[in-house]
C-alpha positions as CSV (number, residue, x, y, z in Angstrom):
1,Y,-22.0,8.2,-24.5
2,E,-21.5,7.1,-20.8
3,K,-25.3,7.1,-20.1
4,K,-25.9,5.1,-23.3
5,M,-23.2,2.6,-22.4
6,Q,-24.6,2.3,-18.8
7,G,-28.1,1.7,-20.2
8,V,-26.8,-1.0,-22.5
9,I,-25.0,-2.7,-19.6
10,E,-28.1,-2.6,-17.4
11,E,-30.2,-4.0,-20.2
12,L,-27.7,-6.8,-20.7
13,I,-28.0,-7.7,-17.0
14,D,-31.8,-7.8,-17.2
15,L,-31.8,-9.9,-20.4
16,E,-29.4,-12.4,-19.0
17,N,-31.5,-12.8,-15.9
18,E,-34.7,-13.2,-17.9
19,R,-33.0,-15.8,-20.1
20,I,-31.9,-17.8,-17.0
21,H,-35.3,-17.7,-15.3
22,V,-37.6,-17.9,-18.3
23,L,-38.4,-21.7,-18.0
24,T,-38.0,-22.1,-14.3
25,I,-40.7,-21.7,-11.7
26,T,-39.1,-20.3,-8.6
27,S,-40.1,-17.7,-6.0
28,K,-39.1,-14.1,-6.4
29,D,-36.7,-14.2,-3.5
30,V,-34.8,-17.2,-4.9
31,K,-34.6,-15.4,-8.3
32,F,-33.2,-12.3,-6.6
33,K,-30.7,-14.2,-4.6
34,L,-29.5,-16.0,-7.7
35,E,-29.3,-12.8,-9.6
36,R,-27.3,-11.2,-6.8
37,Q,-24.9,-14.1,-6.7
38,K,-24.4,-13.9,-10.4
39,L,-23.7,-10.1,-10.2
40,V,-21.1,-10.8,-7.5
41,E,-19.4,-13.3,-9.8
42,L,-19.5,-10.7,-12.7
43,I,-17.9,-8.1,-10.4
44,K,-15.1,-10.6,-9.4
45,Q,-14.5,-11.4,-13.1
46,L,-14.5,-7.7,-14.1
47,Q,-12.0,-6.9,-11.3
48,F,-9.8,-9.7,-12.4
49,D,-9.9,-8.6,-16.0
50,Y,-9.2,-5.0,-15.1
51,L,-6.6,-5.4,-12.4
52,K,-4.7,-8.6,-13.4
53,K,-5.2,-9.1,-17.1
54,R,-5.6,-5.4,-17.9
55,I,-7.9,-6.1,-20.8
56,V,-10.7,-3.7,-19.7
57,E,-10.5,0.1,-20.1
58,S,-10.9,2.1,-16.9
59,K,-14.0,3.9,-18.1
60,V,-15.7,0.6,-19.1
61,Y,-14.7,-0.8,-15.7
62,Q,-16.2,2.2,-13.9
63,L,-19.5,2.0,-15.8
64,K,-19.9,-1.7,-15.3
65,M,-19.1,-1.5,-11.6
66,E,-21.7,1.3,-11.2
67,S,-24.3,-0.7,-13.1
68,Y,-23.6,-3.9,-11.1
69,N,-23.6,-2.1,-7.8
70,R,-26.8,-0.2,-8.6
71,R,-28.5,-3.5,-9.5
72,I,-27.3,-5.2,-6.3
73,G,-28.7,-2.3,-4.3
74,E,-32.1,-2.7,-6.1
75,I,-32.0,-6.4,-5.4
76,D,-31.2,-5.9,-1.7
77,E,-34.2,-3.5,-1.5
78,K,-36.5,-6.0,-3.1
79,L,-35.3,-8.8,-0.9
80,A,-35.8,-6.7,2.2
81,E,-39.3,-5.8,1.0
82,I,-40.1,-9.5,0.5
83,E,-38.8,-10.4,3.9
84,A,-40.9,-7.6,5.5
85,K,-44.0,-8.8,3.7
86,T,-43.4,-12.3,4.8
87,A,-42.8,-11.3,8.4
88,L,-46.1,-9.3,8.4
89,R,-48.0,-12.2,7.0
90,N,-46.6,-14.5,9.7
91,V,-47.6,-12.0,12.4
92,R,-51.2,-12.0,11.3
């Protein structure tokens, strides 16, 4: 159940990002930075809903936080990779 729920959450994140960027022509690093910013906002909203409003169950909160943090980690890796490639191109 938990793995299925986590997979659904991650798929929702991916689909939301595709929807946002489907008609825009922007570089990958800009897309990743915008996605990271959106995830941080989602985390803040989730924390508010869980801690203040108490409308989110603890298990759902944990699963969403894990998914959001995992995706932020993936984005940070990709951004670092893009920066490294750019630096190497500038050296040559």
